[in-house]
Phi, psi and omega in degrees: 000316180298322179293327177294324177295319177299317178298318179297322178299318181293319178297314180298324179304311183288332174295316180296318179299320177297320178297315180295319185289315186271331180225065187295336181262306183298322183254022182299310183295311176301323179296317180294320179294315181293328174297322175299322178295319180302315182283328176296329180298336178297324177279328183293318182295324177293320179296317179297317181299319180290319181295321181271000181052044182246024178293146181203159176303319179296317180299320179296314180292320180295324178295316177298316180300318179299316179295321177300316181297314181302308183296310185297315180299318181292317177299316181294317182298311183290333173289321178297324177279002178063033176272327177234160180293152184296333182292339182298306178294327177300316180299315181294318181294315180296315179300314181296320180296317180294313182297314181295323179295317179292321179296325183297338179295333181269345183293331180296338180263013178078018181262163178235172180293328180217182183091193184293331181257036185288155173273349178293130192247011177213157180297325182292315181292328176295316180296317184294324185255335185232355179298146183300320181297311182293321178298315180295316180299314182297316180296318179296314182297316179298312181299314180297319181298312184287326176296319177299314182296325178298316178289324181295322178298322175292323182297324183277000177281143180304323184286357180279351181301128178085354180273178179295330177298317179297318182290321183282310186283349175284348178283128181301321184296325179292315180292319178298315180296316182295311180293328177299321178290326178297310182289326177293323178298318178294318180296315180294326177301316179290311184300319182287347177270340183299316181303328180296323179299316181287319183285346177273351182304314179302324179290321180294317181295326183258018177065034179099355179246127179253157181288125182291339181280350182290120187290150176246153178283163180296140183293150176277136179295140180155212181285098191293319190260356183247117178298148180267149182280000000 
């Protein structure tokens, strides 16, 4: 069931992108609302998996893949529409590739990015990448950033003059708040990837094998079986 929710999120994502691209002004509000649904689904699929006790290694990896697709597609799309600079999606793609490659080194030993069998080796890195506060903050910032960009793309269209988009986005506070979330989302994406570089050092030194006697910090409460993006 949780995997079906992830699939539905991906389908809805491309429907929303089509709405933004072909009707950026008329369908701006529905597009923004549906983008919120896409990001809300990230929490719903985990909740469903826990309630149905259907968590699995495949589900955890598939959930990460779904989130990667959602984020990457949106960054690339808005760069393609020239709403954000081209380096933004490049940065996200490179970061994701490096982090996922390093995490894969621990999967052969039955470990996950987070949870009880996490590769994270300190309380700080667990908090930064899997703590409830940071997970919630990161999810909120990403959702707010992309919802803002969806409306902003409609706002910069000539036909938006005199519409609600023109009235709302012409306010400095709205634009400042929206762009602050966009840049903060990029900053958090980078910052949350740094711990993986340090925690992967033992695997790199031992050719992918880490010492089992090396102690791990106590796990952070939260989604135990699903790695965080």
